[in-house]
C-alpha positions in Angstrom: -17.6 -17.2 7.5 -16.0 -15.9 10.7 -13.0 -14.6 8.8 -15.3 -12.5 6.6 -17.1 -11.1 9.7 -13.7 -10.2 11.3 -12.5 -8.6 8.0 -15.7 -6.5 7.8 -15.4 -5.4 11.4 -11.8 -4.4 11.0 -12.5 -2.7 7.7 -15.3 -0.6 9.3 -13.2 0.3 12.3 -10.1 1.3 10.3 -12.3 3.3 7.8 -14.0 5.0 10.8 -10.8 5.9 12.4 -9.2 7.1 9.2 -12.1 9.5 8.5 -12.2 10.8 12.1 -8.4 11.3 12.3 -7.8 12.4 8.7 -6.1 15.7 9.8 -3.2 13.7 11.4 -3.1 10.8 8.8 -3.0 13.1 5.7 0.4 14.8 6.7 1.8 11.4 7.6 0.9 10.1 4.2 2.3 13.0 2.5 5.7 12.5 4.2 5.9 8.9 3.1 4.5 9.0 -0.4 6.2 10.2 -3.6 5.0 13.5 -5.0 2.7 11.9 -7.5 0.7 10.1 -4.9 0.5 12.9 -2.2 -3.0 13.7 -1.2 -2.4 17.2 0.2 -5.5 16.8 2.4 -7.7 15.7 -0.6 -9.0 12.2 -1.5 -10.0 11.3 2.1 -12.4 8.6 0.7 -10.0 7.0 -1.7 -7.1 6.8 0.9 -9.6 5.8 3.7 -10.8 2.9 1.6 -7.3 1.8 0.5 -6.0 1.9 4.1 -9.0 0.1 5.5 -8.7 -2.6 2.8 -5.0 -3.1 3.4 -5.3 -2.9 7.2 -8.2 -5.4 7.4 -6.4 -7.8 5.0 -3.2 -7.6 7.1 -5.2 -8.3 10.3 -7.0 -11.3 8.8 -4.4 -12.8 6.5 -0.9 -11.6 7.4 0.9 -14.6 5.9 -0.6 -13.9 2.5 0.3 -10.3 2.6 3.8 -11.1 3.7 4.3 -13.6 0.9 2.9 -11.1 -1.6 5.3 -8.5 -0.5 8.3 -10.9 -0.6 7.2 -12.0 -4.2 6.9 -8.3 -5.2 10.3 -7.5 -3.9 11.9 -10.5 -5.6 10.2 -9.5 -8.9 11.3 -5.9 -8.5 14.9 -7.0 -7.9 14.9 -9.2 -10.9 13.5 -6.3 -13.0 16.1 -3.9 -11.7 18.9 -6.3 -12.5 17.5 -7.0 -16.0 17.2 -3.2 -16.6 20.8 -2.7 -15.5 21.9 -5.5 -17.7 20.0 -4.2 -20.7 21.4 -0.7 -20.2 24.9 -2.1 -20.2 24.3 -3.9 -23.4 22.8 -0.7 -25.2 25.3 1.4 -27.1 24.4 5.0 -26.3 26.7 6.5 -28.9 
């Protein structure tokens, strides 16, 4: 129960800070994200909720997030290698 309360408090704090400082967060997001995901100052609510959810989860369960990221990287590398192998096998002529 205490974990849920901590998560909710962290979520509310991060969401509040994201909304208050959106003018400085939006350009930082635009520098990091690819063109398709850039906000250009819009979608304050969507990005605020996403950042608050990720931030609160990282604060409460950092090991779970770390393991998820490691697993995603491993799956991505396997997919990258399989795609390269498949492209070598395809005759493009």
